[in-house]
N, C-alpha and C positions, 0 to 999 in steps of 0.2 A: 287359491282359496277362495276368491269372489268377495264380494263387500262385506264388511264386518262390522257390528255396531257393540262396542264395550260397554254397558253401564256399570258403573262404578270403578274408578281407578285408583282405591287403595293400595295398602300393599302388597296384596295378593292380586287383582287386576293389574298392577303396575308392573309386577314381578312377570307377568303373562305377556302382556304389551312388549317388553323389554324383547323377550325370548323371541315373540314372531318377528319381531324388526332384525334381530339378529339373524336369525334363520332367512332371510330374505323376504318377508312381506314386505310390499310397499306400503309406506303411511298412507298415501292418496287412498288406500283402497280400506282406511280403518277412519271411523267414526267414535269418538268417545264421548260419552255422555255422562259429566261429572259436575255435580252443585257446588262441590267444595272447592273455591279458586284456588287455594292454596295446593291443592295436590294434583292439580290439571297437567297433564302431560304438556312439553314445550318442544318437542320434537319438529323438525319443521317438515312441513308438508301434512301434517295431522290435523285433521278437522276436531276441533273439539267445542262441545256445545254444553250449555248446563243443564239441559233436559232433553229427552227424547222426542216431546211433543213437537224441536225445533226440525225433526227431521222428515222431510217428506218419504224419499225414495225409500224403498224397499230391501234390506240387506239379506243376506243368503242367511247368514248366522248372527243370533245375537247372544254374544257371551254376559251372563248375569253376574257379577262379581261384588252387589251389594250387600250387605250385611242382612242377616234371615228378618230380623225385624224390619228391616227397610221394605221386604220384597212387595209386602202387600200394597204401598205408595206407587210402587214402579209399573207393576204388571197392567193396570188397567189401560195403560195408553199405547204399551205393547203388543194389546192381543189384535190391534190391526193389522201387525206385522205376523202373527200366528194365522191369521185368516187366509192372509195370501201367501202361506207355505214357509214362512220362516224357520229355520232351527233354532231350537234355544238350546243353549249349555248352562248347565248351572254350577256355581261350584258353592253356593249356599248352603251350609249343614242344615241336617233335618229337614230341610224342604224336601218332601216327596214328590213323585211323578203326579200321582193324584192330586196333590195341592196344586199344581203346575196348569192340570188338566182341567183344573175345578175352575179355576182365575183366566186361564188362556183358550178353553175350549177342548170340547172333544174332538179327537183326533190331531191334535196339539204335538208337534214334532217337538220332543224335548228330550235331553240327554241330563242326566244328573251327575256328577262326578264329585269326587270328596280329594281334594290336594293336600298338601301339606306344605308348613312355612320354609321349608329348604328349595322351594320352587324358588325362593329369591336370590339363589346362588344357582340355579338352573341345575339342582342337584334331589330333588322332590321326587315323590312318586304320587298318582292319582289314581284311585278308582273307578270305573264311570260303568251306568247302567243305563239301557235306553227306553224308551216306551216303545209301543210296537210299530207306530207309524213311521219310526227312524227308519231310513235305507240304510244298506251296506254301505253305499258311497258316503252317506250322510255322518255314518260313524266314524267312516275312514276321517273325514273332515276335522271330525270334533277329536277323534285321536292325535291328528298331526298337530293341534291348537295346544292339547294336554302335555305335549311328548315335548314341545320345545322349552318348558321347564323341568324337565325330568321324566321318568319312566311313568308307563300307564298300562292298567290291568283294567280286566271287564269283567263283569260278573251277570248273569242272565237272572238271580235273586236278587230282589230290590232289599229283601229284609237283611242281604249279607252287608249292606252300607252302615249298619249301626256298629257291628264289631268292627269293621273298616275305619271308620270314623274315632272309634276307640282306641285302636291299636295304631294305625298310620296318621290319622287325623291330628290326633291328642299326641301321640307319640312323640314328637321334637320336645314339648314339655317335659316328660319323663327323663329325658336324657339330660336336660339341663339342670332337671334335679339333681341327677346322678352326681353331676359335675360339682354343683353345692354342696352336696351330702360328703363327696370323695375331699373336697377343699375344708370341710369343717373338721373330718376327722383327722386329715392331716396337721392342722392346725392343732389342735388338742394332743399332738405328740411333739408338739414343739417349735413345727415350723413356724415362719410368721404367714400370717392372712394373706399377704400378696404372693408369696411365693406357692403357697398353699394352691393358690388358686389358678396361678400360670401351670402348674404342674398337672393340676386336674384337666385344665382346659386343653392344653396341648393333648396329654394322654389320651383323654376322650375323641379329640379330633384326629389326631395320628391314627387312633385304631378304628375308627371309622372310615378312613381313606384306605387302611391295609385290607378291611374289609371290603370296601369295593372293588379293590382291584385284583384281591385274592379269588381264584377258584373254589377254595378249599370252604367247607361250611364252618359257621361261627364255633360248631363244637371244636372241630377241628384246631382252629386258630386259638380256642382256649388252650386245649392240651398243649398246643404247640409253648406256649408262655409257660407251662406247669410243671416243675421241675419234681419227682419224687420225692417226698419230705422237705421240700424246699417253704421258702415263704409265701410264695402265692398259693400253695397247697393249703398251707396253715388258713389264709384266708376262705379260699372257697368251701373249708369244712364249716365254714359258719354262713357263707353267702347260701351255700346248696343245701343245708341241712332243712329236715322236715317242717320248721318253724322259719326258714329262712327268706329269699327273695321271692321263689316263685310263689308261694302262698300270697303274696303281698300283690304281686303282679295279678293274680288271677282275680282277686277281691278290685283290685283298683280297674282293671279293663271292664269288668263285669258291671258296675257302677258306672262308668263311661258310657258302655254300649245301652245300658239302661235309662238313662238320661237322654241319650239320644234318641229314643223312642219316644221318649216323653215329650221332647221337644218337637216330634213330628205329629204328635195327637193332638 
């Protein structure tokens, strides 16, 4: 992979770092710039600094894993690496290719990506889009870095990153809310809150693993659970009604996509 600079080592940056090292990347080939001492990684052989200004050598790839609101503060020092041809891989929500070109200079090699939090258990999915000056080989290296924590998809149209953010970027929160809602409904039917939550968590986690391993589409897996005239069918009459779950998700994702556009602007 060549020399990497990871800027920011919070939950997502740390998950990516763990994935890279697990896949065989040498710790000596990575430099981590993290100002917060409490979250600095401790792996043997890893060089960790408090600021990118302490780094003299030019990395082949700079992974930007700081929060979007912190990006303005870290890019000025990193422009020197852009001037020398480093590739920048961003996982910051809402920060466009145009934003990075504005800060790093015209012709900067930037890949914008949107991962999600299941990356922490290497079951994430990321979607990426690249600036015109990023080569096929450079895209491949970025793909491999993202793939260390899950699946990777690419889009040519950067505008699609807003609905991607709404669906997969924010999506884990919707699933966790589903668990909360199922548990609350179970408690209202007489289960203890603890038992209802245990049942909801295990059901959603197990269903997710079944979905991951099965070759059947989600619609078929749903049908497999649904006996005609049975209990599941009764529940699905409510959830799949014209005023059921689909219009709620339509509105929710539209709102999230709209907010993604606003944050980029």
